[in-house]
C-alpha positions, -999 to +999 in steps of 0.1 A: +190+162-418+218+187-420+197+212-401+191+188-372+228+180-370+236+217-368+210+222-341+225+193-321+260+207-325+248+241-312+231+224-282+264+207-273+282+240-275+257+254-250+261+224-227+227+209-235+226+172-245+204+166-275+187+136-259+174+160-231+160+185-255+125+169-254+121+176-217+132+207-198+140+202-161+138+234-140+160+234-110+159+262-084+192+277-073+206+264-040+199+298-023+162+296-032+160+261-019+174+271+015+150+301+016+121+277+009+132+252+036+142+271+068+134+243+091+166+223+085+186+255+090+168+263+123+172+227+135+209+226+126+216+260+142+195+253+174+211+218+177+246+232+173+239+259+199+223+235+224+253+211+219+277+240+226+258+249+257+259+213+270+296+212+263+302+244+283+282+229+312+302+197+311+334+216+311+323+237+341+313+206+361+347+190+354+365+222+366+343+223+397+354+187+405+390+199+404+381+226+429+386+255+405+363+285+408+346+293+375+337+329+367+301+332+354+297+335+316+268+359+311+244+358+282+248+385+256+220+411+249+210+392+217+207+359+236+185+374+263+164+392+236+161+359+217+150+340+248+125+368+257+110+365+222+097+330+230+060+333+240+066+319+275+036+338+289+012+323+264+028+288+269+025+291+306-012+301+303-018+270+281+001+249+307-021+263+334-053+254+315-039+219+309-033+215+346-070+221+353-081+193+330-095+164+352-077+132+346-095+099+343-093+079+374-072+051+358-047+076+344-039+095+376-015+070+391+008+065+360+009+103+353+017+113+389+041+084+394+061+095+364+063+130+378+073+116+413+100+095+397+113+123+375+116+150+402+120+129+434+088+139+451+084+125+487+047+116+488+050+102+524+050+138+535+018+146+517-014+150+537-031+127+512-008+100+499-034+084+476-026+095+441-062+089+429-073+117+453-058+144+430-082+152+402-058+171+381-021+182+379-029+215+396-043+198+427-012+175+428+012+204+425-006+223+453-008+193+477-007+200+514+017+184+538+011+165+570+012+189+600+042+172+616+062+171+583+075+207+587+080+218+623+085+255+626+117+266+644+108+288+673+143+297+684+153+318+653+137+350+642+136+342+604+128+308+590+127+294+554+093+303+539+095+272+516+113+241+506+142+247+481+178+253+476+198+284+488+212+302+458+226+331+477+224+352+509+242+379+528+243+417+532+232+440+503+260+461+492+261+490+467+224+485+459+233+453+440+219+420+451+235+386+441+211+361+425+240+337+425+277+343+432+291+369+408+258+377+391+238+406+404+206+425+398+196+461+407+178+464+441+156+493+428+148+476+395+137+445+414+116+462+441+105+492+420+107+529+429+096+540+463+068+564+453+049+587+477+018+570+491+001+570+525+017+537+535+051+544+519+060+580+528+093+582+511+104+608+485+118+595+452+153+583+455+180+606+441+207+579+439+214+543+445+226+548+480+196+570+489+173+543+477+190+517+499+189+542+528+151+545+524+147+508+531+169+509+562+147+528+586+166+524+618+201+535+628+226+507+631+207+483+609+219+467+576+200+454+546+201+416+540+188+392+514+183+355+508+174+337+475+156+303+476+150+283+445+120+259+445+126+229+421+096+213+404+097+184+429+096+206+460+066+215+481+050+244+462+034+264+489+052+292+508+047+306+543+054+336+563+092+336+573+087+357+604+061+377+624+055+408+603+028+430+588+022+433+550+013+468+540+018+469+502+018+446+472+034+454+438+029+432+408+053+433+379+040+416+348+071+403+329+087+374+311+085+339+324+120+326+318+134+296+337+149+305+370+169+274+377+204+279+390+220+275+356+199+303+341+205+324+372+243+321+365+238+329+328+213+358+327+221+390+346+191+406+363+170+375+356+147+382+385+141+417+372+130+404+338+105+379+352+070+384+364+070+388+402+049+398+432+066+420+458+051+421+493+065+448+516+059+457+552+075+458+586+088+434+612+102+441+647+135+454+632+121+475+604+116+470+567+108+435+555+098+421+520+091+388+504+090+385+466+076+355+447+092+353+413+074+335+384+091+312+359+084+291+328+051+273+333+047+292+367+028+322+356+003+317+384+014+332+417-013+331+444-014+351+476-041+338+499-052+371+514-051+390+481-081+382+459-074+411+435-041+396+424-042+381+389-008+371+375+002+362+339-030+379+326-031+391+290-045+425+302-012+433+319+016+444+297+053+438+304+074+467+316+048+481+340+037+474+376+005+475+396+003+487+432-021+478+459-022+490+495-035+468+523-035+499+545-070+515+546-089+540+566-104+512+587-071+492+588-041+514+595-017+484+600-021+461+570-022+423+571-005+407+601+013+375+594+025+350+620+057+330+614+049+298+596+014+309+585+003+300+550+010+329+526+007+317+490+016+291+464+031+284+430+018+260+404+053+246+398+089+254+410+101+290+412+120+314+435+114+333+467+136+364+475+137+379+510+151+414+514+149+429+549+167+451+574+181+438+607+208+448+632+244+444+623+248+413+644+222+393+624+237+360+613+226+335+586+227+298+595+232+288+559+256+276+532+252+284+496+237+255+476+223+237+506+189+221+506+164+236+530+129+229+541+101+252+552+103+259+589+141+255+592+161+284+604+175+310+580+192+332+606+188+350+639+204+376+662 
């Protein structure tokens, strides 16, 4: 009896209640519990960051309503690296396969109607308005328009190659191109180096200015650019913006980050990070190029006359590029394109970038942020 009392007293001294001695409860330290349950931490961190970003966007909108110009707040290197670590290429390939799945006849109308309502699609312009006609999402995204829906402007030398919104335009200065106002990307990084080939007889550029001068082939000309963003609800095909000849294609495998205007304001050189297809050639005033930039769920970029092009393919590694020349021994010119002619298509919204040389009196007929449709004038002399 005395021994049990002593043992009970010793347990009290050590902070152990005698009535709990029969069952030991093992509790892990708080640090171990957090290590074993990372999901709540990730959710809390991600939710907090998303909330902060939404607050920043709200504050910017309020300042814009007051007429105040807001300097762009660029993402840090760690934020870009974190975003690029997301397997967007794999997700886009999965989305592409999902788009090919044939929908049951009874499911087509509710699925497409939801998409039409969400993104404001105008089906009255479609060549086929009956939603049951489109067997899968891919066919619906690539729907054709009625011939009279997009008349091609014949008075101006350069037309819009697609439906979309004008993000930026103007003259290229200091080899830097604006993706949106105040946020630039490198011209050489975007187009790639001008290597010595039969169809591109230029020596390697020694500096930024010399690279720009290689593109401007005629005295008295300047280099111009125009960026058009295609939203998910826009017509997804793109056309030739002028009469020109395509001599070369360069495919850059890359990331597939979102290219919406908010991201374009946030990530510097966004278009250089993303997968893209650069078509280069000549028009009546010299150098001309059209670049189709991929985006999240838009890994598939199709050029109608280029059957060898395969975008978002696992066999292509990021950080490289693949060249293909349309100039051959039997075809010394390349691929002639007429203004308004079908050129290619996206599977969802994305971006078109035009970079071309023209005389100094070339004038854009545009305003930043305006909506534009395929066939409408971009500019003229």
